[in-house]
KELUMLUM-742061 format. One line per 8 residues: for each residue x, y, z of N, C-alpha, C. Coordinates in Angstrom, 1 decimal, always signed. Example, Ala and Ser with C-alpha at 12.3 -4.5 7.8 and 13.67 -1.06 7.14 Angstrom:
<nodes>
+13.2:-5.7:+7.8:+12.3:-4.5:+7.8:+13.2:-3.3:+7.8  +12.8:-2.2:+7.1:+13.7:-1.1:+7.1:+12.9:+0.0:+7.9
</nodes>
This chain:
<nodes>
-6.4:+1.7:-3.2:-5.4:+0.5:-3.4:-5.3:+0.8:-1.4  -6.4:+0.2:-0.1:-5.9:-0.4:+0.2:-5.4:-1.9:+1.0  -4.4:-1.4:+1.8:-3.7:-2.7:+2.0:-3.8:-3.1:+3.5  -3.9:-4.3:+4.1:-4.6:-4.5:+5.2:-3.6:-3.9:+6.3  -4.7:-3.7:+7.5:-3.5:-3.2:+8.9:-4.1:-4.4:+9.3  -2.7:-4.5:+10.0:-2.0:-5.6:+11.3:-1.9:-7.1:+11.1  -1.2:-6.7:+9.2:-0.5:-7.6:+9.3:+0.9:-8.1:+10.4  +1.7:-9.2:+10.0:+2.6:-9.5:+11.7:+3.3:-10.2:+10.7
+4.5:-10.1:+11.0:+5.8:-10.8:+10.4:+7.3:-10.7:+10.7  +7.8:-11.5:+11.0:+8.7:-12.3:+11.9:+9.4:-12.1:+11.4  +10.0:-11.4:+10.1:+11.2:-11.3:+9.4:+11.2:-10.3:+7.6  +12.1:-9.4:+7.2:+12.3:-9.0:+6.3:+11.6:-9.5:+4.9  +12.1:-11.6:+4.7:+11.5:-11.7:+3.8:+10.7:-11.8:+3.6  +9.4:-12.1:+5.1:+8.2:-12.6:+4.3:+7.9:-11.2:+4.1  +8.1:-9.4:+4.5:+7.7:-7.9:+4.1:+7.8:-8.1:+2.4  +8.9:-8.0:+2.3:+9.1:-8.1:+1.3:+9.0:-8.6:-0.1
+8.0:-10.3:+0.3:+7.3:-11.3:-0.3:+6.1:-10.6:-0.4  +5.4:-9.8:+0.8:+4.0:-9.1:+0.8:+3.4:-8.2:-0.1  +4.8:-7.6:+0.3:+5.3:-6.5:-0.9:+5.0:-6.1:-2.7  +5.6:-7.9:-3.1:+6.4:-8.4:-3.9:+4.3:-8.9:-4.7  +4.2:-9.1:-4.4:+2.9:-9.9:-4.4:+1.6:-8.4:-4.6  +1.3:-7.1:-3.7:+1.4:-5.6:-4.4:+1.6:-5.5:-5.8  +2.0:-5.5:-6.7:+3.2:-5.4:-6.9:+3.1:-3.6:-7.6  +3.6:-3.2:-8.5:+3.5:-1.7:-8.5:+2.6:-1.0:-7.5
+1.4:-1.5:-7.6:+0.7:-0.4:-6.8:+1.2:-0.7:-5.4  +1.9:-1.3:-4.9:+2.6:-1.1:-3.5:+3.8:+0.2:-3.4  +3.9:-0.1:-4.7:+5.1:+1.2:-4.7:+4.4:+2.4:-4.4  +3.5:+3.2:-5.3:+2.5:+4.2:-5.4:+2.2:+3.7:-4.6  +1.5:+3.2:-3.4:+0.9:+3.4:-2.3:+1.5:+3.9:-1.5  +3.1:+3.1:-1.3:+4.2:+3.7:-0.1:+4.7:+5.1:-0.5  +4.7:+5.1:-1.8:+4.8:+6.7:-2.1:+3.9:+7.5:-1.8  +2.4:+7.7:-1.5:+1.8:+7.9:-1.2:+1.9:+8.5:+0.1
+1.7:+7.2:+0.5:+1.6:+7.4:+2.4:+3.2:+8.4:+2.8  +4.7:+8.3:+2.2:+5.4:+8.6:+2.6:+5.4:+10.0:+2.0  +4.6:+10.5:+1.7:+4.4:+12.3:+1.3:+3.9:+12.3:+1.8  +2.7:+11.5:+2.4:+1.7:+11.8:+3.5:+2.4:+12.1:+4.8  +2.9:+11.7:+5.2:+4.0:+11.6:+6.5:+5.3:+13.1:+6.2  +5.7:+13.1:+4.7:+6.6:+14.2:+4.8:+5.3:+15.7:+4.9  +4.6:+15.7:+4.6:+4.5:+17.4:+4.8:+3.2:+16.8:+5.4  +3.5:+16.1:+6.9:+2.9:+16.1:+7.9:+4.4:+17.1:+8.4
+5.2:+16.5:+8.9:+6.8:+16.8:+9.0:+6.9:+18.0:+8.3  +6.7:+18.7:+6.9:+7.2:+20.3:+7.4:+6.1:+20.9:+7.8  +4.9:+20.8:+8.3:+3.6:+21.4:+8.7:+4.3:+21.5:+9.8  +4.3:+20.5:+10.6:+4.8:+19.9:+12.3:+6.4:+21.3:+12.2  +7.5:+21.2:+11.4:+8.2:+22.1:+12.0:+8.3:+23.6:+10.8  +7.7:+23.6:+10.0:+7.5:+25.2:+10.2:+6.1:+26.3:+11.2  +5.8:+25.2:+11.8:+4.8:+26.0:+13.3:+5.8:+25.9:+14.3  +7.0:+24.2:+14.3:+7.3:+25.2:+16.2:+8.4:+25.4:+15.8
+9.3:+24.4:+15.3:+10.6:+24.7:+14.9:+11.2:+25.7:+14.0  +11.5:+25.7:+12.8:+11.9:+26.9:+11.8:+12.1:+28.1:+12.8  +13.1:+28.8:+12.5:+13.2:+30.0:+12.7:+12.6:+31.2:+11.8  +11.9:+32.3:+12.8:+10.8:+33.2:+11.4:+11.9:+34.5:+12.0  +12.0:+35.5:+11.1:+12.6:+36.4:+11.2:+11.8:+37.4:+9.8  +11.9:+36.3:+9.0:+11.3:+37.4:+7.6:+10.4:+36.5:+7.1  +10.8:+35.7:+7.4:+9.6:+34.4:+6.3:+9.9:+33.2:+5.6  +11.6:+34.0:+5.5:+12.5:+33.4:+3.5:+12.6:+31.7:+4.4
+13.2:+31.5:+4.7:+13.2:+30.0:+5.1:+12.4:+29.7:+5.6  +11.1:+29.6:+6.1:+10.0:+29.3:+6.2:+9.3:+28.7:+5.0  +8.9:+29.2:+4.6:+8.5:+29.5:+3.2:+9.4:+28.4:+1.6  +11.1:+28.1:+2.0:+11.4:+27.1:+1.5:+11.5:+25.7:+1.4  +10.3:+25.9:+2.5:+10.5:+23.9:+3.5:+9.3:+23.5:+2.5  +9.9:+22.4:+1.6:+8.4:+21.7:+0.5:+8.7:+20.3:+1.2  +8.4:+19.5:+1.0:+7.7:+17.8:+0.5:+8.1:+17.9:-1.0  +9.0:+16.7:-1.6:+8.8:+16.6:-3.1:+8.1:+15.8:-3.5
+7.6:+15.5:-4.4:+6.1:+14.6:-5.1:+7.1:+12.6:-5.1  +6.4:+12.0:-4.7:+7.5:+10.9:-4.3:+8.2:+9.7:-6.1  +9.2:+9.7:-5.8:+10.1:+9.1:-7.0:+10.6:+8.3:-7.0  +9.7:+7.2:-8.2:+9.7:+5.8:-7.2:+11.1:+5.4:-9.0  +11.9:+4.5:-8.9:+13.4:+3.9:-9.1:+12.3:+2.3:-9.1  +12.5:+1.7:-9.5:+12.2:+0.4:-9.4:+11.6:-0.3:-8.1  +12.0:-0.9:-7.2:+12.1:-1.2:-5.8:+11.9:+0.3:-4.8  +13.2:+0.7:-5.3:+13.2:+2.1:-4.1:+12.1:+3.4:-4.3
+11.5:+3.5:-3.1:+10.4:+4.5:-3.1:+11.2:+5.8:-1.9  +11.4:+7.4:-2.8:+11.9:+7.9:-2.0:+10.9:+9.6:-1.3  +10.7:+10.1:-1.2:+9.9:+11.2:-0.7:+11.2:+12.4:+0.0  +11.5:+13.6:-0.8:+12.6:+14.6:-0.2:+12.3:+15.5:+1.0  +12.3:+16.3:+2.1:+11.8:+17.6:+2.9:+13.4:+18.0:+2.0  +13.3:+19.5:+1.5:+14.1:+20.3:+1.4:+14.1:+21.8:+1.8  +15.2:+22.5:+1.7:+14.8:+23.3:+2.1:+15.8:+24.5:+1.6  +15.6:+25.4:+1.5:+16.6:+26.6:+1.1:+16.0:+26.6:-1.0
+17.3:+26.4:-1.7:+16.8:+26.7:-3.0:+17.0:+27.8:-3.4  +16.7:+28.9:-3.7:+17.3:+30.5:-4.5:+17.1:+30.7:-2.6  +16.6:+30.3:-1.4:+16.5:+31.1:-0.6:+18.3:+30.8:+1.0  +19.0:+29.8:+0.4:+20.2:+28.5:+0.1:+20.8:+29.4:+1.1  +21.7:+30.9:+0.9:+22.0:+31.3:+1.3:+21.9:+32.5:+2.8  +20.2:+32.6:+2.6:+20.0:+32.6:+3.5:+20.0:+32.2:+5.2  +19.0:+31.1:+4.4:+19.2:+29.4:+5.7:+20.5:+29.0:+6.4  +21.6:+29.2:+6.0:+22.7:+28.9:+6.1:+22.8:+30.3:+7.2
+22.9:+31.7:+6.5:+22.7:+31.9:+7.7:+21.9:+32.1:+9.2  +20.7:+32.6:+9.2:+20.1:+31.8:+10.0:+20.3:+30.6:+10.9  +20.8:+29.5:+9.9:+21.0:+27.9:+10.9:+22.3:+28.4:+11.9  +23.4:+29.1:+11.3:+24.7:+29.6:+12.0:+25.1:+30.3:+12.4  +24.3:+31.1:+13.0:+24.4:+33.0:+13.6:+23.5:+33.0:+14.7  +24.3:+32.7:+16.1:+23.8:+32.9:+17.1:+23.5:+33.2:+17.8  +24.3:+34.8:+16.7:+23.8:+36.2:+17.8:+22.3:+36.6:+17.9  +21.8:+37.3:+19.2:+20.2:+37.3:+19.5:+19.6:+38.3:+18.8
+18.8:+37.1:+18.5:+17.4:+38.6:+17.1:+16.5:+38.3:+17.9  +15.9:+39.1:+17.0:+14.0:+39.3:+17.5:+12.8:+38.5:+16.9  +13.3:+36.6:+16.9:+12.6:+36.1:+16.5:+11.1:+36.5:+16.8  +10.0:+36.8:+15.8:+8.7:+36.7:+15.4:+7.9:+35.2:+16.3  +8.7:+34.0:+16.5:+8.0:+32.9:+17.2:+8.7:+32.8:+17.9  +8.8:+33.2:+19.5:+9.9:+33.1:+20.5:+9.5:+31.5:+20.6  +10.5:+30.7:+21.7:+11.4:+29.6:+20.6:+12.5:+29.2:+20.1  +12.0:+29.7:+18.7:+13.1:+29.7:+17.3:+13.6:+29.6:+17.0
+15.1:+29.7:+16.3:+16.6:+30.6:+16.7:+17.2:+29.6:+15.5  +18.2:+29.4:+16.0:+19.7:+28.7:+14.9:+19.7:+27.6:+15.8  +19.8:+26.5:+14.3:+20.2:+25.5:+14.9:+19.5:+24.9:+16.5
</nodes>
C-alpha cells in the first residue's frame, strides 16, 4: 500500500478523515513505518550512545513489533529485560570506567 506524499492539511480533523479513508490498511502501514523508524533509532543508539563495557546493555536494546488496538498504533524501544539490573548499574554508576567505545558512558 502506498500513501501519497505531499498532502497538505490545515487541521487534525482533515488528517483523521484521510486516515479513516484508508481503513485498516492505514494502521498497518503506520505500524510498519513506526517500526522502521524505531529500528533506525535502535541502530543509531547502539552505534553512538550506548555505553559498552561487556555489551550486555547494548545487546538488550530492541524495537517491538507494532501493536494495533483500535485506532492506536504503537511501537516500543526497550532495553534491559534480564539485563535490567546491569543496565541500571551502568546508567547510574558515575565512577570512571574504561569503556570500549570512547565518548559513551552513564547517563
